[in-house]
C-alpha positions in Angstrom: 124.4 -96.7 105.3 125.3 -100.2 104.2 121.9 -100.8 102.5 122.6 -97.9 100.1 126.0 -99.5 99.2 124.3 -102.8 98.6 121.6 -101.2 96.3 124.3 -99.3 94.4 126.2 -102.5 93.9 123.0 -104.2 92.5 122.4 -101.3 90.1 126.0 -101.5 88.9 125.7 -105.3 88.4 122.5 -104.7 86.3 124.2 -101.9 84.2 127.2 -104.1 83.5 125.2 -107.3 82.8 125.3 -108.8 79.3 122.2 -107.8 77.3 119.9 -110.3 75.6 119.9 -109.6 71.8 116.7 -107.9 70.4 115.3 -107.2 74.0 115.6 -104.9 76.9 116.5 -107.9 79.2 119.9 -108.9 80.5 121.5 -111.9 82.0 122.3 -111.6 85.7 123.4 -114.3 88.1 120.4 -114.9 90.2 122.2 -116.1 93.3 124.5 -113.1 93.4 121.7 -110.6 92.8 119.5 -112.2 95.5 122.4 -112.2 97.9 123.0 -108.5 97.4 119.3 -107.6 97.6 118.9 -109.7 100.8 121.9 -108.0 102.4 120.4 -104.6 101.5 117.0 -105.6 103.0 118.8 -106.9 106.2 120.7 -103.6 106.5 117.8 -101.4 105.7 116.2 -101.3 109.2 119.5 -100.5 111.0 120.2 -97.8 108.4 116.7 -96.4 108.8 117.0 -96.4 112.6 120.3 -94.6 112.3 118.8 -92.0 109.9 115.8 -91.6 112.3 118.1 -91.1 115.2 120.1 -88.5 113.3 116.9 -86.7 112.3 115.6 -86.9 115.8 118.8 -85.5 117.2 119.2 -83.0 114.4 117.0 -80.5 116.2 119.0 -80.8 119.4 122.3 -80.7 117.4 121.1 -77.5 115.7 120.0 -76.0 119.0 123.3 -77.0 120.7 125.2 -75.3 117.7 123.0 -72.2 117.9 123.5 -71.9 121.7 127.3 -72.4 121.2 127.3 -69.8 118.4 125.3 -67.3 120.6 127.7 -67.9 123.4 130.7 -67.3 121.1 129.1 -64.1 119.8 128.4 -62.9 123.3 131.9 -63.6 124.5 133.3 -61.8 121.4 131.1 -58.8 122.0 132.2 -58.7 125.7 135.8 -58.9 124.6 135.4 -56.1 122.0 133.6 -54.0 124.6 136.4 -54.6 127.1 139.1 -53.8 124.6 137.3 -50.6 123.6 136.9 -49.7 127.2 140.5 -50.5 127.9 141.5 -48.3 124.9 139.4 -45.5 126.2 140.9 -45.9 129.8 144.4 -45.9 128.3 143.7 -42.8 126.2 142.2 -41.0 129.2 145.2 -42.0 131.2 147.5 -40.7 128.5 145.6 -37.4 128.3 145.7 -37.0 132.1 149.5 -37.7 132.1 150.0 -35.1 129.4 147.9 -32.6 131.3 149.8 -33.3 134.6 153.2 -32.9 132.8 152.1 -29.7 131.1 150.9 -28.3 134.5 154.2 -29.3 136.1 156.2 -27.7 133.4 154.1 -24.5 133.8 154.6 -24.5 137.6 158.3 -25.2 137.2 158.7 -22.3 134.7 156.8 -20.0 137.1 158.9 -21.0 140.0 162.1 -20.6 138.0 161.2 -17.1 137.1 160.3 -16.3 140.7 163.6 -17.7 141.9 165.5 -15.7 139.2 163.6 -12.5 140.2 164.4 -13.2 143.9 168.1 -13.9 143.2 168.2 -10.7 141.1 166.7 -8.6 143.8 169.0 -10.1 146.4 172.0 -9.4 144.1 170.8 -5.8 143.5 170.5 -5.4 147.3 174.0 -6.8 147.7 175.3 -4.5 144.9 173.8 -1.5 146.7 175.4 -2.5 150.0 178.7 -3.2 148.3 178.6 0.2 146.5 177.9 1.9 149.8 180.7 -0.1 151.5 183.0 0.8 148.6 182.0 4.5 149.0 182.6 4.3 152.8 186.0 2.7 152.1 186.9 5.3 149.6 185.9 8.1 152.0 187.9 6.4 154.8 190.9 6.2 152.6 190.5 9.8 151.6 190.3 10.8 155.3 193.4 8.7 156.0 195.2 10.4 153.2 193.9 13.8 154.5 194.7 12.9 158.1 198.4 12.6 157.2 198.3 16.2 155.8 196.4 17.4 159.0 199.0 15.6 161.2 201.7 17.3 159.4 199.9 20.7 159.8 199.2 19.9 163.4 202.8 19.1 164.0 203.9 22.4 162.2 201.4 24.3 164.4 202.9 22.8 167.5 206.4 23.7 166.4 205.4 27.3 166.1 
């Protein structure tokens, strides 16, 4: 806005001009003042055209800014929704993993108890078999010990 600068320069020149005593008038160099005002008049149409173009494009600039802002808000909302959904999905996955692990631990504990019961029953059966075997061995040993006595008696009976 060159015309505004030129008018500001003319106003400054008048404010700084030497005053005429006993009047509201001042002494200004006519050539300099006319040159500044002519430059301002010459620049005024270009400045006005530029201002009119800015005003005309103002609505489209504002509309472009509004569209851009709406787009950014929409993208931000989508991102927030995606992040919330992702957080929900992650939490659901964690909950599912915890449930699966708890179920697996329960099944493992039940199977451990069943295996221990099975082993205990097999060991009890083996204990019974071993006890019977030990009893049979003991009876056999007793018979053997008793057989020696009978052999001796049988020999004595034959000698008689």
